N, C-alpha and C positions, 0 to 999 in steps of 0.2 A: 333276175338278181341286183338287188342296187349295187351303180359300181363303187361304192365308198367302201361297201362289204367286201365285194371281190377284191378290191384292192389289198385288205385289208389281209384277205385269204394268198395273195400273189406276194405279201413283205411276208405271211409268216412262212409259207413255202420255199418263199428263199430262204430264210431265217435258218428253219431244218436242213434244211441242203447243204449251206455252208458249213455251219456246223458239222452237219454229218460228216464232210471231204474235211473237213482242216482238224477235227477231235472225234474220229469213233469211237477212242476209248474210254470215253466222259459219253457218250449214248447209247454204249453197253448196256450201262444198266436199268436204262427209262425204257428198252426193249425186249430186256426179261421181262419185264411185267408186262409190257405190249400183245409180249408175242408169246406169251405163256409156255405153251407144251414144247416147244421147239428154243432148245439154247440161242441167244445172239453172238453172233459173231462179226467181225469188223468187215468181212465182204458184206454181209448183209446188209448192216449199217449202212456203206456206201451204198450200196445197190439201190437201198432207199431213197440217199440224200440225192441220187442221180435222178431217181423219178420225181423227186420232189423240187428239183430245178427245172424238169421239164415242164409239169405240170405248171408250175409259174410263168415259163415261159411261153404257154398254150393258153390260159387264161390271160397274160397281158396283151398275147394278140386279139386274142376275142373282144377286150375292152377297145381298145384300137378301132379297130374294123367295125365295133359298134359305134364307135364316136365318132366315125369319117362317115359313115351311110346317111 
């Protein structure tokens, strides 16, 4: 994967993660559409936000390790 594209994915993951932790009530309607059969809750949004932040950290570590090898 191109490092610039990977950095863009990292930034997007961080943005969604922070938004989900700070403003879960604003993201509930988005998750209602994305996860149609199941109702979106604040707990679900916060869990997905933490997952997005963990993904961003892992991708950033992969970029750093690839640049130093």
